N, C-alpha and C positions, 0 to 999 in steps of 0.2 A: 805162845802170846799172849799179848795184854794189850787191852785195847780201851786202855783207863784213859782218862783222860787228864790234867790240870793237877794238883795235889797229890792226890794219891799217887800219884806216877811216880812220886821221890819217892814212897815204898821201897819202889824195886829194888833202889840205891843198892838199900840193907837187904834184901832178898839172899839167903846165903846159899839155899835150895839149886837145884835144876835152875841153868840157865833161860831165862824167858827173852824172846823177840819183844821187843815193844817199837814200831811202826812208828808211835804217834807222835812224836818230834816233828815229822813230814805233815801231821794233820792238822787241817783248817777249820774245816766245818765236817757237816754230817754227811756232806756228799762225798769227802776223798775218806770216812769210816764207810760207808756204805763201799766204795769200791772196793776198800779190801774183801768186807764180809762177803762179796760176790766171789774170791775167792778161796773160801776158805768151806770145810766141809762141815763140818760143825759150829755153831756159835754157845761157849755155858756162858751164862750171865744168872745178875740176880736183876731181881725189878727193877731195873732203870732203863734210860732212852737207851742203850744197848740193846736190849731183849727186845724193848718195841721196836724198835730200825730192823733190828733181825726177821723178825715176826712179819713186819711190812712187807719187806723183802723176799719173803717167804721163805727166808734159807731154815734151814736146822739151824734149832734151836730149842735149849733145855734151861729152862728159869729154875732158880734152887728162892722159892719163896719161903719167908717170914712165918712162922707160926700165925702170924694174926695180921695175913695177909689181906693184900687191898680187894674190896667187895669184886671187883671185875676177874677175878680168877675164880671166883665159886668157895665152897668149903670142902671138894672133895675132885679125886678125878685127876687123872694127869694133863687132860687138854684142856682144850678154850675154844671157843668159837670164833677168839678175835683175830687169834693163827694158826689157820691148822697144821704148821711147819713147827708148832710149839711142843713141847714135853715139859711140863711141870713139876718138876718134884716137891713137893711139900714136907715143912719142915714140922715135927708133931710137937715139939717143944722150944724152951727159949735159948737151947743150944746148935748151933750148925752140925756140931758134931756126927749125928747121925743120919744124916738127908745129905752129907757131904759122906758118908762112906757110902750111903744109896749109890751116891754121882758115881763113885771108884768101880764101884762093881758092875753098872749100867754101862759105862767110859769102858771099861774093858771085855764088856761082852758084843762092847759094839764095835771096838776095834777086829776083833776076831772075824767078825764079818765086813770088815769097810773094803768097799771096791771086789766082793769076793764074787 
């Protein structure tokens, strides 16, 4: 599922991989996005309003952070005092490839225990 709004949604049209469900054509504001999030088991995002909204709603959220992350996330660790339900995956280099591999491994493990 994608929670992406506006122009980046156009990139989904060209996607050739696994089908992506995109409910955002019916979304008009953050309240609509929040309603969708309330029904999700896990939200994975980069440092955008999506991550902040999920954290503010106390939804389980994994945030992929750039190597030169915003000051609010600190310099290390997987957690933040801002959002107790957030897990931070920190890129250690300018490429997202290694950190996305970490997210993939963590997601596979999470799926094993999901609703267990």
